[in-house]
C-alpha positions as CSV (number, residue, x, y, z in Angstrom):
1,X,24.2,-41.6,-82.0
2,X,27.6,-42.1,-80.5
3,X,27.4,-45.9,-80.5
4,X,26.1,-48.2,-83.2
5,X,24.8,-50.5,-80.5
6,X,20.9,-50.2,-80.3
7,X,19.3,-50.4,-76.9
8,X,17.5,-53.6,-76.2
9,X,13.7,-53.7,-76.7
10,X,13.2,-53.9,-72.9
11,X,15.3,-50.7,-72.3
12,X,13.3,-48.9,-74.9
13,X,10.0,-50.0,-73.3
14,X,11.3,-48.6,-70.0
15,X,12.1,-45.3,-71.6
16,X,8.8,-45.2,-73.5
17,X,6.8,-45.9,-70.5
18,X,8.5,-43.2,-68.5
19,X,8.3,-40.5,-71.2
20,X,4.6,-41.3,-71.4
21,X,4.1,-40.9,-67.7
22,X,6.0,-37.5,-67.7
23,X,3.8,-36.4,-70.6
24,X,0.5,-37.5,-69.1
25,X,1.3,-36.1,-65.7
26,X,2.5,-32.7,-67.0
27,X,-0.6,-32.5,-69.3
28,X,-2.9,-33.1,-66.3
29,X,-1.2,-30.5,-64.2
30,X,-1.1,-28.1,-67.2
31,X,-4.8,-28.4,-67.6
32,X,-5.4,-27.7,-63.8
33,X,-3.2,-24.7,-64.0
34,X,-4.9,-23.4,-67.1
35,X,-8.6,-24.4,-66.5
36,X,-8.9,-24.5,-62.7
37,X,-6.4,-22.0,-61.5
38,X,-6.5,-19.6,-64.6
39,X,-2.7,-19.2,-64.1
40,X,-1.2,-18.3,-67.4
41,X,2.5,-18.3,-66.1
42,X,2.2,-21.7,-64.5
43,X,0.4,-23.1,-67.5
44,X,3.2,-21.9,-69.8
45,X,5.9,-23.3,-67.5
46,X,4.3,-26.7,-67.5
47,X,3.5,-26.7,-71.2
48,X,7.2,-25.6,-72.0
49,X,8.5,-28.3,-69.7
50,X,6.4,-30.9,-71.4
51,X,7.4,-29.9,-74.9
52,X,11.1,-29.8,-74.0
53,X,11.1,-33.2,-72.4
54,X,9.0,-35.0,-75.0
55,X,10.6,-33.5,-78.1
56,X,12.5,-36.4,-79.6
57,X,13.8,-37.0,-83.0
58,X,11.9,-39.2,-85.5
59,X,14.4,-42.1,-85.1
60,X,13.9,-42.3,-81.3
61,X,10.2,-42.0,-81.6
62,X,10.1,-44.8,-84.1
63,X,12.3,-47.0,-82.0
64,X,10.1,-46.4,-78.9
65,X,6.9,-47.2,-80.8
66,X,8.3,-50.3,-82.3
67,X,9.3,-51.5,-78.8
68,X,6.0,-50.7,-77.2
69,X,3.8,-53.6,-76.2
70,X,0.8,-52.3,-74.3
71,X,-1.2,-55.5,-74.7
72,X,1.6,-57.7,-73.3
73,X,2.4,-55.4,-70.4
74,X,2.3,-57.5,-67.2
75,X,1.7,-54.4,-65.1
76,X,-1.5,-53.3,-67.0
77,X,-3.9,-54.6,-64.4
78,X,-1.9,-54.0,-61.2
79,X,-3.1,-51.2,-59.0
80,X,-1.5,-49.9,-55.9
81,X,-3.8,-49.9,-52.7
82,X,-6.1,-46.8,-52.8
83,X,-5.2,-46.1,-56.5
84,X,-8.8,-46.4,-57.6
85,X,-10.2,-44.2,-55.0
86,X,-11.6,-40.6,-55.6
87,X,-9.1,-37.9,-54.9
88,X,-9.4,-34.2,-54.0
89,X,-7.6,-31.8,-56.2
90,X,-4.5,-31.4,-53.9
91,X,-4.1,-35.1,-53.7
92,X,-4.4,-35.4,-57.5
93,X,-1.7,-32.8,-57.9
94,X,0.6,-34.6,-55.5
95,X,0.0,-38.0,-57.0
96,X,0.8,-36.8,-60.5
97,X,3.7,-34.8,-59.3
98,X,5.3,-37.9,-57.7
99,X,4.7,-39.8,-60.9
100,X,6.4,-37.2,-62.9
101,X,9.4,-36.9,-60.5
102,X,9.8,-40.7,-60.4
103,X,9.7,-41.0,-64.1
104,X,12.1,-38.2,-64.6
105,X,14.6,-40.0,-62.2
106,X,14.1,-43.3,-64.2
107,X,14.8,-41.4,-67.4
108,X,17.9,-39.7,-65.9
109,X,19.3,-43.1,-64.9
110,X,18.5,-44.9,-68.1
111,X,20.2,-42.1,-70.1
112,X,23.4,-42.9,-68.2
113,X,23.5,-46.5,-69.4
114,X,26.1,-47.5,-71.9
115,X,24.6,-47.8,-75.4
116,X,21.6,-45.8,-74.5
117,X,22.6,-42.6,-76.3
118,X,19.3,-42.0,-78.3
119,X,19.8,-38.2,-77.8
120,X,18.8,-38.7,-74.2
121,X,20.4,-36.3,-71.8
122,X,20.5,-37.4,-68.1
123,X,21.3,-33.8,-67.0
124,X,18.3,-32.5,-68.8
125,X,16.1,-34.9,-66.9
126,X,17.8,-34.1,-63.6
127,X,17.3,-30.3,-64.0
128,X,13.8,-30.9,-65.0
129,X,13.2,-33.0,-61.9
130,X,14.6,-30.3,-59.6
131,X,12.6,-27.6,-61.4
132,X,9.5,-29.6,-61.1
133,X,9.8,-29.8,-57.3
134,X,9.4,-26.0,-57.3
135,X,6.5,-26.2,-59.9
136,X,4.6,-28.7,-57.6
137,X,5.1,-26.3,-54.6
138,X,3.8,-23.4,-56.7
139,X,0.8,-25.3,-58.0
140,X,-0.3,-26.4,-54.5
141,X,0.3,-22.9,-53.1
142,X,-1.7,-21.4,-55.9
143,X,-4.5,-23.9,-55.3
144,X,-4.5,-23.1,-51.6
145,X,-4.5,-19.4,-52.2
146,X,-7.5,-19.9,-54.8
147,X,-9.4,-21.7,-51.9
148,X,-8.8,-18.8,-49.6
149,X,-10.5,-16.3,-52.0
């Protein structure tokens, strides 16, 4: 770490929540690419991105876990309108893609904050976000192509 200043518990919670969103969303899309689309290349791309983005050192992961407060999270029971509805596969892909993109943007901005070194690289999150825009497009195109078969 460049600074001896440790990020606040609240900042760590924001980072933890968004890393979890990225991982969960990528895992869902990875499983769709693998098990629904049988697309090895897309599966590998998603898996590689997930591992690259979520690989953190032990110190970072310990800090994030110590800051986590799932039971005390005020947003745990808040749902957006229509969030609980059933979704077709394309809508599921788009919803999780937006979740990933938004979380990557939050991480990109958090990594720029003074004192939030933690080994987070804002440029890595930015590149991943832009790469993911293409992945989402490829996933949806592959799904559409499969439906045309």
